[in-house]
N, C-alpha and C positions, 0 to 999 in steps of 0.2 A: 486699232490695237496700239496701246501705249508702250513706252520704252521698257517698262517692267515685264509686260507680257511678252514683248519681243525677246528680252533676255532670258526669260523662262523657256520659250520655245527653243531658243538657240542653245540653251544648256542641255535640254533633253536630246535635241538632235546630235550634239557633240557626244553625249554619253552613248547614244545608239551607235554612232560612228566609231567610237573607240572599241565597242564590243564586237563590231562587224569588220574590223580591219582584216584585209586579206592582201596578199601579194600576187599580182598578175604575171604573166609571161612577159608582157611589155616592160614592167618594172624590173624584172630580173635582168632582161636584156639591157636596160638603162643602167642598172647597177654595175653589170659586167663592163659596159662601155666606160663608166666613170672609173672603175678600178682596173682598166685594161693593163695598166703599167705592171701591175702584180702578175697579170697573165703572162706578160712578156718576160718578167723576171723568172718566173717558174719555168716557162718554156725554155728559155736560154740555159738556165740552170740545169734542168733535166737533160738537154741535149749535151751540155758540156760534161755532165756526169756520165752520160751514155758513151760519149767519145773517149772519155777517161777510162772507163771500164773496158771498152774494146781495145784500148791500147795497152793496158796492163794485163789483159787476160790472155793466156796462151791458147792458141787454137787447139781444138780437139778433133780426132779423126775417128771414123767407125769403119770396121771391116767385118764382114758376115760370111759364114760358111753354112751350108744347109746339108742335111743327111736324112735318110730314111732309117728309122730306128724300130726294130722288132722287140717285143717283150722278151724278157729273159725266160719266161715260162714256155714260149714257143720254140726257143732254141735248146730247151733241156728236157723235152717230153717226147716219148715215143709216138704219140698221136700226131705231133706236128711234123714228124718225119715221114709218117706213112700216109698223110693226107696233105692236100694242097690248099689248105684253109686260108682265106684272106680276110679273116675277122678283124675288126677295127678295135682290138683290145686296147685298153687304156695303157699308156706309157708314163704315168706319173712317176712311178718309182725310178725308172731309168732316167728321166729328166733331172730328178734330184741328185743323181750321181755326177751329172755333168759338172755341177757347181761345187761339188764336194772339195774339201781342202786337199785331199790326197790326189785327186784327179788334176786340179789346177797346178799342184807342185810337180807332178809327173810331166805335165805339158811344159812348165817353165824349165825343168831340167833338160828337155830336148832341145832347147834354144841356146845359141851362142850369145850371151848377153853383152859381150864386148862390142858387138856390132851396132848396138842401138845407143843413141844419145838422147837425153832430155833437152828441152829448149835451152838450158844453160850450158849445154856441151858436156855434161857429165855422163859417162858411160853407165848403163843399167847394172853392169857387174859390180860397181862400186857402191850400190845402193843397198846391197844385201837384201834383195826382194825375196818374198815368200809367197807361196801360192795363195794363202789365205788373205792376203792383202789386195788381191785382184777380184775378190768376190763381188765387190760393188761396181766394178766396171765390166764385168762379163754378165751378160744377160742371155736367157734362153726363152724362146717363144715357140709355140706350135701353131700350125694351121689348123683351124677348127675341124674337128672329126677326122682328122688324118694323123699319120704317124710321122709326118715331116717336122723335123726340128731345125731351128735357125739359132745358131750360136753367134752373138755379136759381141765384139770386143771394142771398147773406147779407150783411146790413149792419145798423148800428144805426138807420138811417133808413128806415122802412117804404116811404115814398114813393119814395125812391131805389132801393130794392130792385125795385120794380115797374117803374119807368121805364127802369132800366138793362137789366133782362132784355128788355123789348121792344125797346130800342135794339140790343142784342146781336143779336136775331133779325133786325132790319131790316138792320144792317150786314153780317151773314152772308149774307143773301139778295143784297145787292148785290155782295158779294165772289165768290160762286159765279157770278152772272150775268156779272160782268166777266171772270172767268177763262175761262168758256166762249166769250164773244164775242171775247175778245182772241186766243185760239187759232184760231178759225175765220176771223177777220178776217186774221190773219197768213197762214193757208193760201190764202185767196182772193187776197190781194195777190200771194203768191208765184206762184200759177197764172197770174194775169193778166199778169205779167212774163215768165213762162216760155213761154206759148203764142206770142206774136210772135217770140221768139227762135228757138223751135223751127221755126215756119214759115219763117223766113229761112234756117235751117240746112237745112231739107228742100229749099228751092228751090235752095240752092247746091249740095247734094249731087246733086240731079237734073241740074243743068246739067253738072256735072263728069262724071257718068256718061255723059250723051248725047255730050258732046265726045270722051270717051275711046273710045266706041263708033265714032264717026265717024272718028277719026284712026287707031285701032289695027286696026280690022276684026275684033276678037274679039267673036263673037256668043254663045258659050256656054262654059261651063266644066265641068270634070269634076264628077261627082256628089259627091265627098268635099269638094271646095272649097265647093260650094254648101252641104253639110251644116254645115261649120265656120262659114260665114258666118250661117246661120240660128240656130245655137247662140249665137253672139255677140249677134246681134239680140235673142234671147229673154231673155238675162241683162241686157241693157241696158234692156229693158222692165220686167224685175222689179226693177231698181235704182230706177226712177222713184218709185213709191209710198213706198219707203223714204226717199228723199230728202224727200218731202212730209211723212212722219211725223216726220223729224228736225227740219224746220222748226217743226212743232207743238210738239214737246217743248221746243225752245229757247225758244219763246214762254212756255211754262208755267214754265220754270226762271226766266225773267226776272221773271215775275210773283211767284213764291214768294220770290225773293232781290232784291226790289226795293231794299231798304235796304242790301244788300251785306254784311250781318252773317254770312252763311253762307259755308262754304268753297267756292271755285271748283271747277268741274267738272274743268278741266285739272289741278289739284292733286290731286284725289282719284284721277284716272286714273293718277297716278304711283305710287300705293300699290302695294306688292309683291303683297299679296293680291288686290287688283283686277286688277292687270295679269296675273297668272298665270292667274286665272279667265277673263279676256278672250281670252287666247291660246288656251285650251282651246275657248272658245266659237267662235272664228274657225275653228279646225281642224274641229270637229264640224260647224259650219254649211256649210262648204265641201264636206265630204263628203256631207252630206245634200242639198244643192243639185245635186250631180253625180248623185245617185241619182234625184232627183225630176225633173229636167229633161233628163237625158241618156239614162239607162237606164230605159226604161219597165218592163222586166222584173226590176227589182231586188227582192231578197228584202225581203218585208214585215217580217220579224223584224228585219233589220238597220235598216230605217227606224224601227222602234219604239225600238230601242236608242239610235239617234242622237237622236230626239226627247226621249228620257229624259234623255240626256246633256246636251242644250241646256237642258232645264228645270232640271237640277241646277246647271249652270254659271251660269245666270241667278240662281238662288237664293243661290249662293255670292257672286256679286257684290253682291246686295241686302244680305246679311248684313254684308259687308265695309263697304259704304257707310253702312249704318245705325250700325255701330260708330264710324265716323269723324265722322258729322254729329250723332249722338245720336238716342236713341229718340223724343225729343219731336218730331223733324223727320221723321216717317215719310213724308209726302207728298213732301217734297223728296228724300228718299232713293230713293223709288220712281220719281221723274221722272229722276233721275240715272242709275239702273240702266237704264231704258228708253232713255235717250239713248246710253249707252255700248253697249248691246246693238245698237241700231240701226246705230250706226256700225261695230260689229264685223261685222254682216251685210253692210253695204256694202263693207267691206274684203274680205270673203270673195268677193263678187261680182267686185270688181276683180282679185282674184288669179286667178279662173277665166278671166276675159276676157283677162287678160295671157297666161295659158298658151295659150289658144287662138290668140292673135295671134302668139305665138312659133312655134306649129305651121304657121301660114299663111306665116311668113317663109321656110320651107323651099321653097316653090313658086317657079316662075319669076316674074320681076319683072312681066311683063305680066299674068299671071294673078292674081298677088297684088294688083296695082293695081285690076284689074277687081273682083275679090272685095271689096276694101275700099270701092270706090265704091258697088258694089251693096249691101253691108252698111249703109253710112251711109244710103242712101235707105230702106231697109227699116226701119231703126231709128227714123228721124225720122218716118216716116209712122205707125208704131204708137205712138210716143211722143206725137205730136201728138193722136192719137185718144184716148189715155189721159188726157192732160192736160185735154182738153175735157170728158170725162166727169167727172173729178174736180172740175173747176171748177163744173159744174152742180150736183153733189152738195153742194159746200161752200156755195154760195149758198143752197140750199135749207135746210141746217142753220142757217146764220148767220141767215137770216130767221126761222127757227122758234125760235131760242134765246130763252128767257124764264127767269126765276128758277126753279130746280128746288127751292125751298123754299115749301111751303104751310103757312101759320099755321093751327094748329088752335084753340089757346087762348092769348089773350094774358094776360100777368101782371096780377094785381090787387093792390091795396094790402093787405098782411096786417094783420090786427087784433091778434092775440096774438103775443108773442115765442116763438121757438123755443128760445132759451137765455137765461140758465140756466134749466134745468128744475127748478122749485122742489121738486116732489114727489120727483123722483129724487134731487136733491141732498140733501134731508132724509133720504130713506130710506137712502142710502149713509151719510150721517152717523150715523144711528141704528144701523144694522148694523155699520158700521165702528168706532164708538165702543164698542159692547158687545163685539164680537170683540177689539178692542185691549185693552180692559179685562180681558177673560178671559185673553187671552194674557199680559198683564202680571202678572195675579194669579198665574197658573201659574208664571211665570218667578220671581216673589217666593218662591213656595212651593218651587221648586226650589232657590233659593240660601239659603232660610231654613232654619236648622239647628234651629230651635225646634220642639217637639212641639205640635200643635194639634189632635190627635184621638186617640182611643183606638186607631184603626186603625194609627196610626203606632207606638204603644207595642206593640201585638200583633205587628207586623211585626218588631220588634226583639226582644222578649222571647220570642215564640213563644206559640202558642195554649194550651200546657200551664201557663203561668203565669196564674192567675185574676186577675180584677179584683175587688178587695175593696170597690170603690165609688168614688164620685166625690163632690166637694164643690163648691158653687157659690161663685163670687167674691162677697164681701160688701163693699159699698162703704162708705166713710167709717168704717171700724172704730174708727179712732183718735178719732173725735168722739163715740162712744158714751159716755154719762154713767155709766160703771161703772168700778169700781176696776181690774178686769181686763177690758178691752173685748173681747179676742179669745177669751175662754173661753165659747164660745157655749152649751155643753151645761149650763153652770151659770146663766148670765145669763138665758137664754130657752130652757128645755128644749123648747118646742113649735116653735121656729123651724125653718125648712126646713133650714138648715145643721146645727143641732143633730140633727135626725133623720138626716142623712146620716152624721154621725160616730158616732152610736148604731148605725147599720146597719153601718158599717165595723168598729166594735169587736166586734159579734156575728160578723161574717164571719171576722175573725181567729181567733176562738175555735174556729170549726168548719172552718178551713182544712186542718187535719191531724187524722187519726184519734186521735192521741195528745193528751194534755194539754199545753197550752202555758202555761208559767209565766214564763219569762224570755224576753223579745223586745225588738226594737228597730225603730225606724222611721227609715230613712235616705234620703238623697237624693244625687244625683250632684254638685250644686253647692250653694253657700250661697245663702240667700234663697229657697229653694223651698218653705218652709212646713212643714218636718218638725217643728220645734219646736212649732208650733201644733197640728199633727196629734197629736203625742205627748201634749201636755197635754190636749187635748180627749178623746182616746181613754182616757187614764188617768182622767179626771174622770168619763167615762161609765161605766167600770167601778166607780169608787168610788160613784157615785150609785145604782148597781144592787145595792150591798150587798157588794161585794168589796173586800178590803183590798189597796191598790195602793201600790207604792213607785216613785217616779220618781227615777232616778239620772242626774244630769248628768255623763256621761262625756266631754263635750267640753271637755278641759282647755285648748284653744287659745282658744276664744271661747264660753265658757258662757253660755247664754241663758235657762235655765229660770227662774232667780231673777229676771231682769229681766222675763220674761213674767208672773210672779205679782206683780210690783212690789215685790220683796223687796230688801232691802240684802244686800250680799255676806256670806256666813257665813265665819267664820275656819276652821271645822272642817268636814270633809266626807269624801268617799269616799277621797281620797288619804291623808288623815290616818288613817283607820281601817285602811288596808292597811300604810302605811309605819310609822306611829308607834304602832300598836296602840291608838289612841284608842277608847274604848268607842263602840259604834254608837249608844247612847242619846244621846250628845252630838253625833252627826253627822247626826241626822235631825230635820228640821223639819216643821211643818204648815203648808202654804201658805195653806189656807183654813180658817178656824175653823168655818164652817158644814158643812164636810165632814171629819169627823174621822178617817175611814179612808183618806184620801189624804194620803200622806207624801212628803217630798222629801228627797233626800240630795245636797247641793250637792257641787261638786268639791273644795271645801276649798282648800288651799294650792297645788294644782296640781303638775305634775311636767314635767320636760323629756324624760323617756323613758316615755311612756305604753305603749309595747309591752312593756317589761319589767314594768310595773306589771300589765298583764293576764295576763302569762304566770306570774307569781309564785304560789307555793302559798298565800300569804296571801290573795290575790285569791280563789282557790277557797274558802278557809275562810270568808271574809266573805260570799261570796255563798251558800255553804251555809246559814250562820245566817240570812240574809235570806229565803231560800226556805223556810225552816221557819216563818216568821212571816207572809209576805204570800202572797196568792193570785196576784198578778201583780207582777212586776218589769219595769219598762220602762226601757231605757236609752237615753239620747240620746248621740250621739257625733258627731264631725266628718263633713262630707260625704265621700263616698268619694273624690272628686277631690283633696281637700285634706289628708287624713290617712291614714296606713297602718295606724293601730291598730285599725281596724274588723276587719281580717283576723284579728287576735290576740283581739279581743273576741268574735269569732263563735263561738269554741269554748265560750263560756259560754251561748250562746243556744239556745233551742229552735226558733227560727225568726226571721226578720226580714222587714220589709215595705219595699219601695222606693216613696217618695213622689215622684211626677212632677207637676211643676206646669205647667199648660196655658199655652202660649205663652212659657214661660221655660226650661223643662229642654231640654237639647241632645240631639239625636239621636246625635251623635257621642259625647258623654260616656256615654249610656245604652248604646250599642253597645260602648263600651270597658269599661263595667262588666260587661256580659254576657260579654265575652271573658275577664275575670278571675274569672268566677264559680266556676271549678274550684278556685280557691285559698281560697274562703271556706267554712269548715267548719260551715255551717248552712244549713238549707233556706230557700229563698226562698218565703215564704207567698203572696205575691202583690203587687199595686201598688195605690196610691191615686192616682186622677187628681184633682189638687188645684187649686182656684181656677178652675173652669170658668165662663166666661161662657156661660150656657145658651142665650142667643139666637143666639149665633155657631156653636153646634153643633146640627146637624140632629138628632142622636140625643136631645138633651135639651130641645129647644125646645118639646116637648109636655108637659113635666113641670108647668109652670105656677107654679113657685116664684117669687113675686114679693114684694109687700110683705105679703101675707097668707098664712097657712098654717092649715089647719084651717077654712076658711070654707065658704060654701055650695057652692063648686065640689066639694069633697070629702065634705061631708055628715057630718063627725065633728069632734069637739073634744076627745077624750081624756077627757071626763067631769069635767074639773077646773072647769068652770064659766066658762071663759074661752076657749072654742073659736073665737070670732069676734073675739078681741082682736088688735089690730094688733101685728105683730112689730117689735121694735126693730132687727132686721137685715133689710135690703132687698138683693135681688139687684142686683149692680152690672153695669155695661156700660162699654165703652171699649176701649182698645187695651191689649193684654197688656204690651207693652214699657214704654209710659208708666206704667201702673199699677205695674209692678215697680220702676221707677226712683224713683217717689214713695215707695214702701214702704221701700226701701233708704235713701233719704234720711231718712226718719222714724225708721228703726231706728238710724241713726248718731246721731241727735240724743237718743234716749232709751236709755240703756244700763242703768240700774238704777232701781228704785223707792225709796221712802222708808218702806216698811213694815219694821218690826223683825221679823226671823225669830223664830218661837216654837218651841221644841222640841216634838216629837210626843209625848214621854212625860213623865208627871208626875215631879216631883222625887223623887228617891230610887229610881226604878225601874231600878236597876242590873242587875237580873237579867232584864230584858225579853227578852234573846236567849240566855238560858241554858236548858238543858234541852230544846232542840230543839223538840219538839211542845208542851211546856208553855205556850209563849208563845201558840200557837194555841188551846190548850184552856183552861188555867186562868187565864191572865193577859191575857184579851182586854179585860176591863173596864179593866185597868190601862193596856194599850197605847192603848186608845181614849181614856182620860181625858185631857182637855187640861191643860196646864200653866197654872196661874193666871197671869193678866196683871197687870200693875201697874194700879192704878185709873185713873190718868190716861190710860193707853193704851187703855182699854176702849172698844170700838166699839158696845156694847149700847145700845139706845134707852131713853130714861127710861120708867118704868113707865106714865106717863100718855099715851104716844104710841101712837096707833092704828096697827097694822100693816096694810099693804096686803094685798090678796088674794094676790098673788105671793109676798109674804114669809111670809105665814101658811101658803101651801101648802108652801113649801120647808121651813119650820120643822116642819110636821107629818110630812113625808116623813123628815126626819132623825130625828126623835123615834121614828117606827115602826122605822127601821133599827137605831137603838141598842137599842131594846127587844128586837129579834130577837137581836142579838148577845149581850145580857146574858143572855137565856135559855139 
């Protein structure tokens, strides 16, 4: 498979990878670990807010009193007095009365408010409190399927909670007793006034009947006339208890609307929905009464239908009235419904009696007068008997009425506040702070375009692109007391970062089955560490005995000379190609201690680097260099800043992409992958550069810290300084802040003050002639350093004692030179 086919397959795999991107639990945990600072921030902030809330919030107390409540109907009916019923009648109406404004105000009036102080020390008596203002802090609950009521009061003063709860219960008992007594007293008074009046009417009717018989001589009537008269009398008797019930309901309505704040009954009766329902109620009630009181053989099914219709009509009236007066006035709505339905029943009876009277009017006048007089006597006799019975019943109920509320437990003064609940508030703060911190971290990760894990790189590049290794972030490199601080593999060969670069150098060699001689390390953006990576990898090869040439092909912003602290060279790569300057004059040796590491600076530069790389002269120059060096590593502009890398790639055996942790952009790397088809060189793999190991779960167990080769690893390379402290320490901090500081430092230091030294001895004009002869016969000449001026020499005086590290480096270089000379 040629390079174009490989690029095509790579492009297809990349597109599939982009379409199938998913995030795993491990990645989420890794993101949380990277963004854990925000989790800490939100955690601390939430806890601080919780503590502040607990500090400024006044404590609140609760006190409860319980009682057994009997329905008002049980306390006002003769049946409940004569039987020992234990029915579980609903007490919804009674519960509504507990939280009524009048009951709360009556309870408040029972207390001496000067005894109670708020958290600010202000007496309650100065606050001008009203019962309605406590409706939100007084709650009423019932035990399921029982008549046990629990009244709870919540307030900042514990003594007030207990006293007010007991006062509410006391006022409530008085209210129910008053309502019951008022209704029965009104009934008794009504009956006591009606009985004498009925007796007088009966006497008058009897006298009229006797006088009519005496004067008219009519002693009997037809059977039909008698039947009509008895029917009218029966309906008159049925009307009497309804009139009594109407008086009782009127008394209840007056009690419930004592302050006149509720809508009047007359106004509610004018409502269209109420009026229509009442008309249907009168019609059905009239028909039902005719069936029940006139036709004894009436169909039971029809009676059932009429009774169901009356129940439905009454329900419709209740719903319409409740909608008008509001659901909070349930008892008042029920009383109005009862009042309107009783009046409708009376109206239905009046209609029936009127129809019978019209029928009687068709008879002769004398017969009709006789029937009317006889009917009046019968009506008043039965009515008088009924009224006397009702009076006796009412007197018994009135005498027996007592409070239908039995106190079970009185409220006691609470000791501990119920709110704020400190444990719950702190638990919510802890959980909420952590959750918000995690969500905010995930949000930052979502909007953050920088690469912070190798998983992100693999998602973009694909699993077929291997990782050549990672390097840790080293803190305070610029403060290292070395001439070239960032040349880790030379300054401290046993440091953790040095070992990582050595491993990367080895992985590059074995990334392809064929030999790799010309390669490049590039990045998507500037400042991502590609120059540092190139120089350390090249030095690692050189220290292992390979002949290495560094070519600074970044004509826009050359950086390798500055990295080695060298002054700018006048001759270089461009001069060798454009002006045919001999290669021996264009190559310098950046390190005197590493003779087989050479550098070809850019030289005078060019405005058209693409044409330069495509020229036949460039091919010829690189062919000569390949004949001399084992590895040629070319530095070039970042992919996003220069187009010449595409033209340079045709000279490469492969290239490496350098991805800096927390700095490299996902978008830029994705853009690079989309353009990989146009690069005529294989991508060997990637380097994950500048990793803060403690921020990466994958690397947190490596243990690279201030020491390397210590007791944790149990080896020290046998150089006699395995436990020596490294000059390079693993750094920590924020990727963005670190990057900004490095860019600032880079702008301040552009070039060094070391004079460049030619790599070849004077007169070695034929170092690059004869192709393989340079490698075979002229090795000693190639490696021989050019003599330096005496004043520029950096050698130590003969009497100065060398350190162990310097002696070790000197011995290694001597061994390497011996091998090459053989």
